C-alpha positions as CSV (number, residue, x, y, z in Angstrom):
1,M,-56.6,-5.1,-39.2
2,L,-56.2,-8.8,-39.4
3,R,-52.5,-8.4,-38.7
4,I,-53.2,-6.4,-35.5
5,L,-55.7,-9.0,-34.3
6,A,-53.1,-11.7,-34.9
7,I,-50.4,-9.9,-32.9
8,L,-52.9,-9.3,-30.0
9,F,-53.9,-13.0,-30.1
10,G,-50.2,-14.0,-29.9
11,L,-49.5,-11.7,-26.9
12,L,-52.6,-13.2,-25.2
13,L,-51.2,-16.7,-25.7
14,I,-47.7,-15.6,-24.3
15,T,-49.4,-14.0,-21.3
16,E,-51.4,-17.2,-20.6
17,S,-48.3,-19.2,-20.9
18,F,-46.4,-17.2,-18.3
19,V,-49.5,-17.3,-16.0
20,G,-49.6,-21.0,-16.4
21,C,-45.9,-21.4,-15.6
22,R,-46.4,-19.2,-12.4
23,R,-49.4,-21.3,-11.4
24,D,-47.4,-24.5,-12.0
25,L,-44.4,-23.3,-9.9
26,Q,-43.8,-25.9,-7.1
27,I,-43.1,-24.5,-3.6
28,D,-41.2,-26.6,-1.2
29,E,-43.0,-26.3,2.2
30,D,-41.1,-28.9,4.0
31,P,-40.1,-27.7,7.6
32,D,-36.7,-29.3,7.1
33,A,-36.0,-27.3,4.0
34,A,-32.7,-25.4,4.6
35,L,-30.7,-22.8,2.7
36,L,-27.0,-23.2,2.0
37,F,-24.6,-20.3,2.6
38,S,-21.3,-19.7,0.9
39,R,-19.9,-18.5,4.2
40,D,-21.4,-19.2,7.7
41,T,-19.3,-16.5,9.4
42,I,-18.4,-13.0,8.0
43,V,-15.3,-11.6,9.6
44,F,-14.0,-8.0,9.4
45,D,-10.5,-7.4,10.6
46,T,-9.7,-4.3,12.6
47,V,-12.1,-1.5,11.7
48,F,-11.3,2.0,13.1
49,T,-14.1,3.7,14.9
50,T,-16.1,6.1,12.6
51,V,-14.3,4.6,9.5
52,G,-16.5,2.2,7.6
53,S,-15.4,-1.1,6.1
54,T,-15.4,-2.3,2.6
55,S,-18.4,-4.7,1.9
56,R,-18.3,-8.4,2.4
57,V,-20.5,-10.6,0.3
58,F,-21.9,-14.1,0.6
59,K,-24.4,-16.1,-1.5
60,V,-27.5,-17.9,-0.4
61,F,-28.4,-21.1,-2.3
62,N,-31.6,-23.0,-2.6
63,T,-30.4,-26.6,-3.2
64,S,-33.9,-27.9,-3.6
65,S,-35.4,-28.6,-7.0
66,K,-38.5,-26.7,-5.8
67,A,-38.8,-23.0,-5.0
68,V,-38.7,-21.9,-1.4
69,T,-40.2,-18.8,0.3
70,I,-37.8,-17.1,2.6
71,E,-40.2,-15.7,5.1
72,S,-37.8,-13.2,6.7
73,I,-34.2,-12.0,6.6
74,D,-33.4,-9.9,9.7
75,L,-30.3,-8.3,11.1
76,A,-30.6,-9.5,14.7
77,G,-29.2,-6.4,16.3
78,G,-31.6,-4.2,14.4
79,A,-31.1,-0.4,14.3
80,T,-28.5,-0.5,17.1
81,S,-26.2,-2.9,15.2
82,P,-23.0,-1.5,13.8
83,F,-23.5,-3.8,10.8
84,R,-25.6,-3.0,7.7
85,I,-27.0,-5.5,5.1
86,N,-28.1,-5.4,1.5
87,V,-30.1,-8.3,0.2
88,D,-30.0,-8.7,-3.5
89,G,-29.7,-4.9,-4.0
90,I,-32.1,-3.8,-1.3
91,A,-30.7,-2.2,1.8
92,S,-32.8,-2.9,4.9
93,L,-32.6,-4.1,8.5
94,S,-35.3,-6.6,7.7
95,T,-36.9,-8.0,4.6
96,G,-38.9,-11.1,3.7
97,N,-41.4,-13.0,1.5
98,I,-38.6,-13.7,-1.0
99,L,-39.2,-16.4,-3.5
100,L,-36.0,-18.3,-4.3
101,R,-36.4,-20.7,-7.2
102,G,-35.1,-24.2,-7.2
103,G,-31.3,-24.3,-7.7
104,D,-31.2,-20.5,-7.7
105,S,-29.1,-18.2,-5.4
106,M,-28.9,-14.5,-4.3
107,F,-26.3,-12.2,-2.9
108,V,-26.2,-10.6,0.6
109,F,-23.7,-7.7,1.2
110,V,-22.5,-6.7,4.7
111,D,-20.5,-3.7,5.9
112,V,-19.8,-2.2,9.3
113,T,-19.1,1.2,11.0
114,I,-18.2,1.1,14.7
115,D,-18.8,4.0,17.1
116,P,-16.0,5.3,19.2
117,N,-15.6,3.2,22.4
118,N,-12.8,5.3,24.1
119,Q,-10.8,2.2,24.7
120,N,-7.2,1.6,23.6
121,A,-7.6,-2.1,23.2
122,P,-9.5,-3.6,20.3
123,L,-13.2,-4.5,21.0
124,M,-15.0,-7.4,19.4
125,H,-18.5,-6.7,17.9
126,E,-20.8,-9.6,17.0
127,D,-24.2,-9.8,15.4
128,S,-26.0,-12.2,13.0
129,I,-28.3,-12.3,10.0
130,V,-31.3,-14.6,10.7
131,F,-33.1,-16.4,7.9
132,M,-36.5,-18.0,8.4
133,T,-37.7,-20.6,5.8
134,N,-40.7,-22.7,6.4
135,G,-40.3,-22.0,10.1
136,N,-36.6,-23.2,9.9
137,R,-34.3,-20.7,11.6
138,Q,-30.7,-20.3,10.2
139,R,-28.0,-17.7,11.0
140,V,-24.9,-16.2,9.4
141,I,-22.6,-14.9,12.1
142,L,-21.0,-11.4,11.8
143,N,-17.8,-10.5,13.6
144,A,-15.8,-7.3,13.6
145,V,-12.9,-5.9,15.7
146,G,-13.3,-2.2,16.5
147,Q,-10.3,-0.1,17.4
148,D,-10.4,3.4,18.7
149,A,-7.7,5.8,17.5
150,Y,-6.3,9.3,17.5
151,F,-8.0,11.0,14.5
152,H,-6.2,13.8,12.7
153,Y,-8.5,15.8,10.4
154,Y,-6.8,18.4,8.2
155,E,-4.7,19.7,11.1
156,T,-1.5,21.6,11.8
157,S,0.6,19.9,14.5
158,D,1.6,21.6,17.7
159,C,5.1,22.8,18.0
160,K,7.4,20.0,19.3
161,E,4.5,17.6,19.2
162,I,5.2,13.9,20.0
163,W,2.6,11.4,19.0
164,A,1.4,8.9,21.7
165,T,1.7,5.2,21.0
166,D,-1.0,3.8,23.2
167,K,-3.4,3.6,20.2
168,P,-3.2,4.1,16.5
169,H,-3.3,7.4,14.6
170,V,-5.6,7.8,11.6
171,V,-4.9,10.7,9.2
172,F,-7.7,12.3,7.1
173,G,-6.7,14.9,4.6
174,W,-3.4,16.1,5.9
175,V,-1.2,16.7,8.9
176,V,1.2,19.6,8.5
177,V,4.2,20.3,10.7
178,Q,3.9,24.1,11.2
179,Q,6.7,26.4,10.2
180,C,9.9,26.1,12.3
181,C,8.4,23.4,14.5
182,K,9.0,19.7,14.9
183,L,6.7,16.6,14.8
184,T,8.1,13.4,16.2
185,I,6.5,10.0,15.5
186,P,8.2,7.6,18.0
187,A,9.0,3.9,18.0
188,G,6.0,1.6,18.0
189,A,3.6,4.2,16.5
190,D,1.0,2.8,14.0
191,V,-0.1,5.4,11.5
192,Y,-3.0,4.7,9.2
193,M,-3.6,7.0,6.3
194,H,-7.1,7.6,4.8
195,H,-7.5,7.9,1.0
196,N,-5.2,10.6,-0.4
197,A,-4.0,11.6,3.1
198,V,-0.6,13.4,3.4
199,I,1.9,14.1,6.2
200,A,3.8,17.2,5.3
201,A,6.7,19.3,6.8
202,D,6.4,23.0,6.1
203,S,9.3,25.3,5.4
204,C,11.8,25.5,8.3
205,S,10.0,22.6,10.0
206,T,11.2,19.1,10.8
207,L,9.6,15.7,10.7
208,E,11.2,12.9,12.7
209,I,10.0,9.3,12.4
210,L,12.0,7.4,14.9
211,G,11.4,3.7,15.1
212,T,13.7,1.0,16.3
213,Q,14.6,-2.4,15.0
214,T,12.2,-4.1,17.4
215,S,9.5,-1.4,17.3
216,P,9.4,0.2,13.8
217,V,7.0,3.0,12.9
218,K,4.3,1.6,10.5
219,I,2.6,3.8,8.0
220,Q,0.0,2.4,5.7
221,G,-3.6,2.7,4.5
222,D,-6.5,2.6,7.0
223,R,-8.3,-0.3,5.3
224,L,-7.1,-3.5,7.0
225,E,-9.1,-6.1,5.1
226,P,-6.9,-9.1,4.1
227,E,-7.5,-8.5,0.4
228,L,-6.0,-5.0,0.8
229,E,-2.9,-6.1,2.7
230,D,-0.5,-5.3,-0.3
231,E,-2.8,-3.0,-2.3
232,P,-0.9,0.1,-3.7
233,G,-2.4,3.6,-3.9
234,Q,-4.5,3.7,-0.7
235,W,-3.1,7.0,0.5
236,G,-1.0,10.0,-0.6
237,Y,2.6,10.5,0.5
238,I,5.0,11.9,3.0
239,W,5.9,15.4,1.7
240,L,9.1,17.2,2.8
241,S,8.3,20.6,1.3
242,S,10.7,23.2,0.1
243,L,13.0,24.5,2.8
244,S,12.0,21.9,5.4
245,K,15.1,20.8,7.2
246,D,16.8,17.9,9.0
247,N,14.0,15.5,8.4
248,I,14.7,11.9,9.7
249,I,13.1,8.6,9.0
250,D,14.7,5.6,10.8
251,W,13.3,2.1,11.2
252,A,10.0,2.5,9.5
253,V,7.7,0.4,7.2
254,I,5.9,2.6,4.7
255,K,3.6,0.8,2.4
256,N,0.5,0.8,0.1
257,G,0.6,4.5,-0.8
258,T,1.0,6.6,-3.9
259,L,4.5,7.9,-3.2
260,G,6.4,7.0,-0.1
261,I,8.6,10.1,0.3
262,L,8.4,13.2,-1.8
263,S,11.4,15.5,-1.0
264,D,11.1,19.0,-2.5
265,S,14.1,21.2,-3.1
266,L,17.2,21.7,-1.0
267,G,16.7,22.1,2.7
268,A,17.1,25.2,4.8
269,T,20.5,24.1,6.0
270,A,23.6,22.4,4.5
271,N,22.4,19.1,5.9
272,P,20.4,16.7,3.9
273,T,16.7,17.5,3.5
274,I,16.0,13.9,4.5
275,R,18.0,11.1,6.0
276,V,16.2,7.9,5.7
277,S,17.6,4.6,7.1
278,N,16.7,1.1,8.1
279,T,13.4,1.4,6.3
280,I,11.2,-0.6,4.0
281,I,9.1,1.2,1.4
282,K,6.9,-1.0,-0.8
283,N,3.7,-1.2,-2.8
284,M,3.6,2.4,-4.2
285,S,1.4,3.3,-7.2
286,L,4.0,5.9,-8.3
287,A,7.4,5.8,-6.6
288,G,9.2,4.9,-3.3
289,I,11.3,8.0,-3.0
290,F,11.0,11.0,-5.4
291,G,13.4,13.9,-5.0
292,R,13.0,17.2,-6.8
293,T,16.2,19.2,-6.6
294,S,16.6,17.7,-3.2
295,H,19.4,16.5,-0.9
296,I,18.7,12.9,0.2
297,E,20.8,10.3,2.1
298,G,19.6,6.7,2.5
299,D,21.2,3.7,4.3
300,N,19.9,0.2,4.7
301,L,16.7,0.6,2.6
302,L,14.5,-1.9,0.9
303,I,12.3,-0.3,-1.8
304,T,10.2,-2.6,-3.9
305,N,7.0,-3.1,-5.9
306,C,6.5,0.4,-7.3
307,A,4.5,1.2,-10.4
308,Q,7.2,3.5,-11.8
309,Y,10.4,4.1,-9.8
310,C,11.8,2.7,-6.6
311,V,13.9,6.0,-6.5
312,A,13.7,9.0,-8.8
313,I,16.2,11.8,-8.4
314,A,14.7,14.5,-10.5
315,Y,15.7,18.1,-11.5
316,G,19.3,17.7,-10.2
317,G,20.2,17.9,-6.6
318,Q,22.3,15.7,-4.4
319,C,22.0,12.1,-3.0
320,K,23.9,9.3,-1.5
321,F,22.6,5.7,-0.9
322,R,24.6,3.0,0.9
323,H,23.6,-0.7,1.4
324,C,20.2,-0.3,-0.3
325,T,18.2,-2.8,-2.3
326,F,16.0,-1.3,-5.0
327,A,14.1,-4.4,-6.4
328,N,11.2,-3.7,-8.7
329,Y,9.0,-6.6,-9.8
330,W,5.8,-4.7,-10.1
331,N,3.2,-7.1,-11.7
332,I,-0.1,-5.3,-11.4
333,D,0.2,-3.8,-14.9
334,N,3.0,-3.0,-17.4
335,R,5.8,-1.0,-15.8
336,T,7.8,1.0,-18.4
337,S,10.1,3.0,-16.1
338,P,13.4,1.8,-14.6
339,A,13.8,1.1,-10.9
340,L,16.2,4.1,-10.6
341,V,16.2,7.2,-12.6
342,L,18.6,10.2,-12.5
343,N,17.5,13.5,-14.2
344,N,18.9,17.0,-14.3
345,W,16.3,19.0,-16.2
346,Y,12.6,19.8,-16.7
347,E,10.5,21.7,-19.2
348,A,9.0,25.0,-17.9
349,S,5.5,26.1,-18.7
350,T,7.1,28.5,-21.3
351,G,8.5,25.5,-23.2
352,Q,12.1,26.2,-22.2
353,F,14.3,23.4,-20.9
354,V,15.6,24.3,-17.4
355,R,18.8,22.5,-16.3
356,R,19.7,22.0,-12.7
357,D,23.0,20.4,-11.6
358,L,23.1,16.9,-10.3
359,T,26.1,17.6,-8.1
360,Q,26.3,14.1,-6.5
361,A,24.5,10.8,-6.9
362,D,26.4,8.0,-5.2
363,F,25.2,4.4,-4.9
364,L,27.6,2.4,-2.8
365,N,27.2,-1.4,-1.9
366,C,23.7,-1.4,-3.4
367,I,21.6,-3.8,-5.4
368,I,19.5,-2.2,-8.2
369,Y,17.5,-4.9,-10.0
370,G,14.1,-5.9,-11.4
371,D,12.4,-7.7,-14.3
372,K,13.2,-5.1,-17.0
373,D,16.3,-5.2,-19.2
374,N,17.4,-1.8,-17.9
375,E,16.7,-0.7,-14.3
376,I,18.9,2.4,-14.4
377,G,17.7,5.5,-16.3
378,L,20.2,8.2,-17.0
379,D,18.3,11.2,-18.3
380,S,20.7,14.1,-18.7
381,L,20.6,17.5,-20.5
382,T,24.1,18.8,-20.5
383,T,25.5,22.0,-21.9
384,G,29.1,21.4,-20.7
385,G,30.7,21.2,-17.2
386,E,30.3,18.7,-14.4
387,D,26.5,18.9,-14.0
388,F,25.5,15.2,-14.1
389,N,27.6,13.5,-11.5
390,Y,26.8,9.9,-10.6
391,F,28.8,6.9,-9.3
392,F,28.0,3.2,-8.7
393,G,30.6,1.6,-6.4
394,N,30.5,-2.1,-5.6
395,C,26.9,-2.4,-6.7
396,L,25.0,-5.3,-8.4
397,I,23.0,-3.6,-11.1
398,K,20.8,-4.6,-14.0
399,T,21.3,-2.4,-17.1
400,D,21.9,-2.3,-20.8
401,E,23.8,1.0,-20.5
402,S,27.5,1.0,-21.0
403,T,29.4,0.7,-17.7
404,A,32.9,1.2,-19.1
405,D,33.4,4.7,-17.8
406,V,35.4,4.3,-14.5
407,N,34.3,7.8,-13.5
408,H,30.7,6.4,-13.1
409,F,31.2,2.6,-12.5
410,N,34.0,1.0,-10.6
411,S,35.5,-2.3,-11.6
412,F,33.5,-4.2,-8.9
413,T,30.2,-2.9,-10.3
414,Q,31.3,-3.6,-13.9
415,A,32.0,-7.2,-13.0
416,A,28.6,-7.5,-11.3
417,V,26.4,-6.1,-14.1
418,N,23.4,-8.3,-14.9
419,Q,24.6,-11.0,-12.5
420,N,22.2,-13.1,-10.5
421,P,21.0,-11.5,-7.2
422,D,19.5,-14.9,-6.2
423,F,16.7,-13.2,-4.3
424,I,14.8,-15.3,-1.8
425,E,12.0,-14.5,0.6
426,G,11.7,-10.8,1.3
427,F,14.6,-9.9,-1.0
428,H,17.1,-11.6,1.1
429,I,20.0,-13.0,-0.9
430,G,20.6,-16.7,-1.5
431,V,23.8,-18.7,-1.5
432,N,24.4,-18.1,-5.3
433,S,23.9,-14.3,-5.2
434,A,26.5,-12.2,-7.0
435,A,25.9,-9.7,-4.2
436,R,27.8,-11.8,-1.7
437,D,31.0,-10.2,-0.5
438,L,30.7,-7.6,-3.3
439,G,30.6,-4.6,-1.0
440,N,33.4,-2.3,0.1
441,S,34.3,-2.7,3.8
442,T,35.1,1.0,4.3
443,T,31.6,1.9,3.1
444,A,30.1,-0.7,5.4
445,I,31.9,0.4,8.6
446,P,29.4,3.2,9.4
447,I,26.5,0.8,8.7
448,P,27.7,-2.5,10.3
449,F,24.3,-4.0,10.8
450,D,21.8,-4.9,8.1
451,L,18.0,-4.7,8.2
452,D,17.8,-7.9,10.2
453,N,20.4,-6.5,12.6
454,M,22.9,-9.0,11.3
455,N,26.6,-7.9,11.4
456,R,27.9,-7.5,7.9
457,L,31.5,-7.2,8.9
458,L,32.2,-10.7,10.2
459,D,33.1,-12.5,7.0
460,I,35.3,-11.9,3.9
461,G,33.5,-8.8,2.9
462,P,30.1,-7.1,3.3
463,D,27.4,-8.1,0.9
464,A,25.8,-5.5,-1.4
465,G,22.2,-4.6,-0.6
466,C,20.3,-4.1,2.7
467,F,20.6,-7.8,3.8
468,E,23.7,-9.8,4.6
469,Y,23.6,-13.4,3.5
470,Q,22.4,-15.8,6.2
471,P,23.5,-19.4,5.8
């Protein structure tokens, strides 16, 4: 009994102590008392109508040694504002009577969703958050650029559809090119893909992405905040499904997805399933190009910064790449796969190993490099016969594989193994690059201009890779 009384007496003393501290708390009531903000303006880059932004955050500081009472925090635009605020974990258009102790701070979160404005040009939205402290009025400005767009929600394209270029396209879920039809995405089109979104060509159908050197087609995620500028994995992939045919991608920039191009099985004709040229693919959380028993041709490609492969040619098939740069320096986490992998088998659900011929895999005047000791993976399952055919001609490669077999590596490639590519900005090559004049002129004749539209046939020899050296 005495022990219980002692505990109760102790609790009473602690309670009195806290009450005493609360009573002794000094409040700064000076009309000149001002808050300090970590940012005085919150800016949202282009936000598509109906698509919300990520949250912005700023801190509110009380620099006084005394506590202050923030009488009110109001979103000036009220319920009609496209902005929303959350003050220290409480979402509200208006809040107040907040005690902020001396030297303390709190967080304010802001996001925005803009209603459709039926205008092709971007539209600026502005509002503010108003803080009242001891009658002292302060504001933090909110700015957002809203952009209307064509929205594609889980849709099948019309036959022979051509996308307009007067405003961007935003894809939710998927867009499928219906059987035996064609979808054309022309020069200057900007395509923004929502989380996990896919553009797919069905059997017998064709996808054409037809940019130009001055007006490339741009395909990327739909979050345009600066911190997401180079963030991989924001959307799904471009899928050229089994028996799609004559797909073309020319002069495009494809970035920040899971897998740039997934090409499935041989096409419905003898032509390549996909011809991709003059294109940059980067920042992929899986691979740049992934072919599964497919027929792929690629010229003048820059593929970089992929979590696994720049290019994977899996389950056999056929491919030819000329004047391409596959440069993998992924640094978000530990990459264990080579920049390029060639494979001619898979394990079926029955546990059996199924082999499919790799009839051709030619890499001519290319650079295949990265920060691993071996950037070429040769994964073959052979039972005799010519079923794993590959050839590197006049290429600069990084590998610890033997390159002595002249059936697979010509003498120019053998001499350039593990030599310095001297990459400079944007994977152009510098004056000391081993890729200079390494290429074969005959290979270069059908591709005389590089990704910068520089003529690669004007000096001693064409350079390997997608860029010609520029003094």
